[in-house]
Each structure stands twice: as structure tokens, then as C-alpha cells.
N, C-alpha and C positions, 0 to 999 in steps of 0.2 A: 847407671849402666843397665841394671836389671830391667828398669822400667822401659828404657830405650829398646832393649832386645825384645821385650814383651810387645811393644808397639809395632816393631818391625814384623814380628811373627804374626800379629793380628792382621796387619796389612797384607802380608803374604797369603794368609789363609783366605782373606776376603777376595783377593785377586784370583786365587786358585778356585774358589767357589764359583766366581763369575765365569771363569774360563770353562770349568766343568759344566756349568749350566748351559753355556753356549754350545759346547761340544755335544751335549745330550739333547739339544733341540732337534726336532724333526724338521724336514724340509718345509713342511707346512707352517710350522711355528716360526722358522726363520723368515719365510716369506711374509708372514703376518706382521712381524716386527718391522721389516723393511717397508711394507705398505703403510703402516701406521706412521712411521717416520716421514714418509713421502707426503702423506695427507696433512700431517700436522706442521711440518717444517720445510716442505718442498724438497727440491733436489739437494740442497745443502744438508738438510737433515738426513736424507737417505744416504748420501755418501759418508757423512760423519758416522752414522750408525754402522754402516758396512765396514768402515775402516776400524772403528773401535772394537767391533766384535770379530773382525777377521772373516767376515762373510763375503765370499766371492759372488760376483754377479751370477744370477741363475742362467743356465743354458736354455735359451728360448727357441723352441722349434716353431715352425710355421703353423698357422691355423689348419692348413690342409693336413699336415702330419698328425696334429692333435686329434682332429676329427676321426682319424682312422684307428685310434687307440681302442682296444677292446678290454683292456684291464681296468676294471672299475675302481681300483685303488690308485693307479697311475694317472688316469685321465684328469681327475680334479686338480692334482698337483701341477700338471703341465698347463692346464687351463689357467690356474692361478698365476703361474709364472708369465703367461702371455698377458694376463690382465695387468700385472705389474709393469710389463713392457709398454702397454698402451698408456698407462698413467705417466710413465716417464716421457713418452712421446708428447703427450699433452703438456707436461710441464716444460719441455723443451720449446714448445710453441710459445709459451708464456715468456720464456727467456729470450726468444727471438724478438718479441715486442719490447723487451726491456733494454736490450743492447744499444739501439739507436739513441736512447735517452742519456747514455753515459757521456760525460763531457770531459772528465779528467783522466790523465794518464794512470793515476793510482787506481781508479775504479775500473778502467779498461784492463789493466794488468791483472787485477783481482778476478775479473770475469774470465779472462783468458786462462789463468792458472786453474780456476775451478773447472772449467769446461774440459781442459786437457786431463785433469785428474779424473773426472767423470768418464771421459773417453777411455782412459787406461783401465778403469774398473770394468767397464762394459766389455772391453776387448779381451779381458782375461779368459772369458768363456766364449768359445767359437760356435755360437748358435746362429741359426737363420735370422732370428729377430735381433740378436746382438749386433750383427753386421749393419743392419739398417739403422739401429739406434746410435751406434758409435759413429757411423757415417754422418748422421745428423748433428751429433754433438761436436765432432771435429770440424764440420763445416761451419757451425756457429762460432767456434773458437777463432776461426780465421777473420771474423768481422772485427773484433777489437784489435787483433794483430795488425790489420791493414791501417787502422787509424794510428797506432803506435809507430808504425814504419814511416808514416808521413810526418811524424813529429820529430824534428831535428834534435830537440833537447833529450829525446829518449835514446839511450845508448844503442848503437847499431850492433855491437857484439851481443847484447841481450836479446835482440831480435833473432840473431842466428841461433842462440840457445833455445828460444821458443820454437823456431822452425824445426830444430832437431827432434822435438817431441811429437811432431806430426808424422806418425809412423805409417799411416795408410794401411792399417791391418786389414781393412775390408777389401783392399785391392790386391793383397798378396795371394799369389796363385796357390800356395800350399794350404792357406786358410780356406780359400774358396773350394778347393777340392775336398777338404775335410768336411765342410758344411754340406756340400752337395751329396757326397757319399753317405753321410749320416742320415740325411733326409730320405735318400733313395733306399737306404737299408742294405747296401752292399758296396764293395770296393769296385766301382765302375769307372769313374773319371780318373784320368792319369795326367801327369805333367809331361806333355810331349808336343812336338810340332809335326805338322804334316805338310807335304808339298802338293801343290796343285799344278796341273799341266793342261795342255791343249787350250781350248777357247777361254776357259775360266782364267788360266794363267795369263793369257794375252790381255784379257779384260783388266785384270788387276795391275798388270805392268803399265797399261795405258794411264791408269790413275796414279800409281806410285812410282813408276819409272824404275823399278827394280828388276834385275835379271831373273831372280828367283823369288817367288812370293811364298812366304811362310805365314801361317796363322796359328793361333793358339789351338792346341788339340782339344780343348774342352768343347769348342763349338762342333768339332767332328763327332765327339761322343754323343752330344745332344742330337745332332742330325741323324745319327745311326739309330738312336732310341726312337725318334719320331718316325723314322723310315719304316719300322716294324708295324706301327699303327696304320700308316698310310697304305702299306701293302695289304693289310687285312681289310681295310675299308674299300680299297680298289677291287679286291677279289669279290667282295659282297656287292659290287657295282652300285655303291652309294653315290648319290649325286655330287657330293662334295667330299673328296678323299681326306682332306685335312681335318683333324679333330678340333672341336671347340670346347670351351670350358663346360658347356652343358653336357658334353659327352663323358666327362670325367667319372661320374658315379657308376657308369656302366663298364668302366675299364678296370683291369687289375692294377694294383698299386704300382707295379714295376712299369706299367705303360702310362698310367694317369700322371705320373711324375712329370712326363714330358709335355704336358698340356697345361699351359698357364692361362691366367685370366687376361682378357683383352682390355687394354687401357680405355678403348672407346666405350666399353660397357660399364666402366667404373665411374664413381663420383669424382668430379673435378673440383678443385685442382688436385693433381696427383701428388700430394704430399705424403710424408712418412706416416702421419696420423691417419689420413684418409685411406691409405693403402694397407693399413696394418693387418686387416683380416683377409686380404686377397693373396693370391699365389703368384709369385714372380721369381721362380728359381732361375729362369733363363737370364734374368738381369744380372745374376751373380756371376755368370760365366765370364763376362768381360770386365768384371769389377764394377763397383757401384759409383766410381768416379768421385764427385764431390770435392775435387782438388783444383778446380779452375781458378778460384780466387787465390788459393795458396801459390799457384804458379805465378800469377800476376804480382803478388807480394814479393816474390823472389826477384822479379825483374825490377820492381821499384827499389828494393834494397840494393841491388847491384848498381843501379843508376845513382842512388844516394852515396854509396861508398866510393864511386869513381868521380862523380862530379862535385860532391860535397854539399850541394844545396838543390832546391827545386825552383828553377827559373820560371817566371810567369810573364815577364815583359817580352812581347813579340819582337823578333829581329827585324831589321830594316827591310829585308827582302820580302818578308811576309806583309808588312805594312804597305809595300808597293803593289804587290800582286793580289794579296788576300785570297789565296786559293780556297775554293769552297769545300775541298776535301780535307782541310787541316785547320784545327783551331789555333788560336794564338798560343796557348800553352803547349800544344803539340809542336808547333814551330819552334818555340823556345827550347823545349827538350831536345828536339832534333838538332838544333845548332849547338847546344851545350855538349851533346854526345859525339860530335864530329871528331874530336881527337882520339876517341876510343873505338871508332867504327871498325877499324881493321883488326882490332884485337879480339872482338867477339863476333861469333857467327850469327846465323839467322835463327829465329826472327830477331831483328834489331830491338834491343830492350827499350829504346827511347819512346817508341810509339805506344807500347803496352804500358810502360810506366806513366806516361803522360795521361793516358785514358784513365788509369786507376787513380792517379792523383786528383784529376778533375772530379771524379765521382766521389772521392773522399771529401773534397772541399764542398761539394753540394749535398753531402749527407746521403749519398745514394748507394752505400755499401750494404748489401743484403746477402743472407745465406740463400742457398738454392731453393728451399721450400718457400721462403718469403717472396722470392722473385716469382715463383710459380703463382702464388696467391695474387701478387700485384698484376701479373699478366691476365689472370682469370678475371679479376675485378674490372680491369680496363676493357676486356672484351665484352663483359656484360653491360658496361656503361655505353659502349658504342663510340663511334668517332665524335670528337668534339666539334 
């Protein structure tokens, strides 16, 4: 018993020493450990090290924000955190190339779980860079989930559990406000709606058919900030009143914040990695999106739960007319969904579900960045 107690005490002391060593690490040392894990063992090693040591994801500011730092001690740390973010983005690019090669439900489920765990880790710190990275990670996680949803042998209730883990932190308005205000350096953006009237109201009604148009107040705050710069440039009788990215260095921080980089001036394709060093605060206003595939998966799951299978044999009416605007699978899904059409509103799930199912069967499921790369390469190649 004495030996057992001594062994327990030794183990406790060793664990305490490791914990104390981790707590006493500086931010720079923690970052170095994470970077080494990432370089040597990839994203899996990074996440394992972070979880083992209880190290949260670093809060990653924009490169624009870091460039404005004057504290010689703070700047290297912030830049190191941004470099870690860049390396994570590059590793996510590698993961995007690996996902289409997975063929079993077991491998796809493992990839899905890992990417969601990584997303959760990145999302714990609400930084500018964190939003873009977790958006990419979550978007990638939807790829294996799509394939699992189309696999009837994979439990539908487990798919619902996976879907519940897609929290969309990057699109939550409270998080967006927190990030924007931190980057600006003051409490400026607020969660509110504002009403439009007159010609603008009538214009939006013609598009949306709503009696009263409301839009997120974040856009209002952005336009108010930009309006100050435009007024100054107009007073100076400059040829072009709207500021461009090249004007930022001459503006105070509180004004430069409202001037983003133009996509047309940046390297294409506009992926997370390629845009890592550029400034895109306005994009955060409306949310980063990245949930289109996720919505399609929900429609496919709904179709599967109601119909019970994925029909592919075209119905007789399609064989007779063969409408050019509907594939055989779309027609089969359309017919199978007929008993449920009155129960569910618009858009009807069958068309979206059929399109996703066909893309899955052809191995054409891609995350947003991979789709941008595909379009870019196709445009370079020209028409066939």
C-alpha cells in the first residue's frame, strides 16, 4: 500500500509540474509549441497539443491591425500569432485535397469529427483571423457530412447530431460586433435594425415584396464611418470622393478602418490563404457565410427521412417528355416527394436534394475555397 501511495504521489507531482510549466509559459513559448506541433504532426498534432496543455486558440487580429502596433514587445507576438494562422490555413488547404479521396464512412466520420473539433478550438477566441479560419474549417467539415448523409446505412439520427455541432459562430451578430469593435479600438458597432423610407424603401419592396424593409444596423454604422471620409474628400474637391486602399496610410486609424482592400486588386482565386494578409472588415458585417452546402445537406436529410430512400429511376412522365430543365434523378425525386409537398413550404426540398445527391454520386462536393480554385483554373484554361 505504501508503494502504491508513493507511486500515486509521484504521478501527481509529475502532473502538477507539467501543469505549472504550462501555466508559466509565456505567450511566445506557447505559440512556439503549437507551431512545432503543427509543422511536425500537422493539424492533428496541433489540436492534440492544444487540448493536452489546455492552450486556447490565439486571438488573431488582422494584418492591418498588427501593422499599426507601436509597442515593440507586443508586435512580434501578434505577428507570430498571425503566422500560426497562416500555417493553419495552408494545412486546411491540404485537408481539402485529402477529403475527396476518402471512401469509407469510418474515414469520413473521423475527418468530420476532427474538423468540427478544430472549429470549436478556433472559435473559442473571437479574433478577426479566427473567424476566417473557423469558417474554412467548418465549411470543410460539411464535405464528408454530405457523403454520409447520402449513405443510407449511416444512421440519420447521427447526422442530426453532427448538424447540431455546426454552430456558425462566424455569422453570429454578437461575435461579429465584438470582432469589429476590437479591431476599430472602440465600442462603435451595435446590434440594431434601422428602417429605410422613400425611394430606397420602394426599391427594396420591389425586390422583397415586404411592406417595411429592415436591414442589419451594422451596415448603417459602416456607411456612417465611410461618410466622414467622403465628406472630407469632397470638401478637398478631390476627383474621386471614395477612398481606396492606397489612401489608408494617410488616414487616421478610426477612418482607415472603413477602407478595405478591393478584390479586383488582389491575387485570385480569393481563398482564405490568398486573402490572409489583406483587409476585409466589411465582409464580416453580413457574416462570412460558408453554410450553403450545410443547408443543402439539411434538405437531403429531410428528403431521406420522409421518403426513406433516394430514387434514381425516372418516372414515366419524364421518359415521355424528357424536359430539358430536369434530370432523370430530379424527376424521380420530384415524384417521390409528391405526398409530402403540402406539408413543407418553399423552397421545395426535392429539387435541392436531387441536385446535391447527383453531385455526391459524381464526386463533385467541394468546400467554397476549392470551388473558387476550380472556377479560377477553368477560366485560365478557357473554353473547351
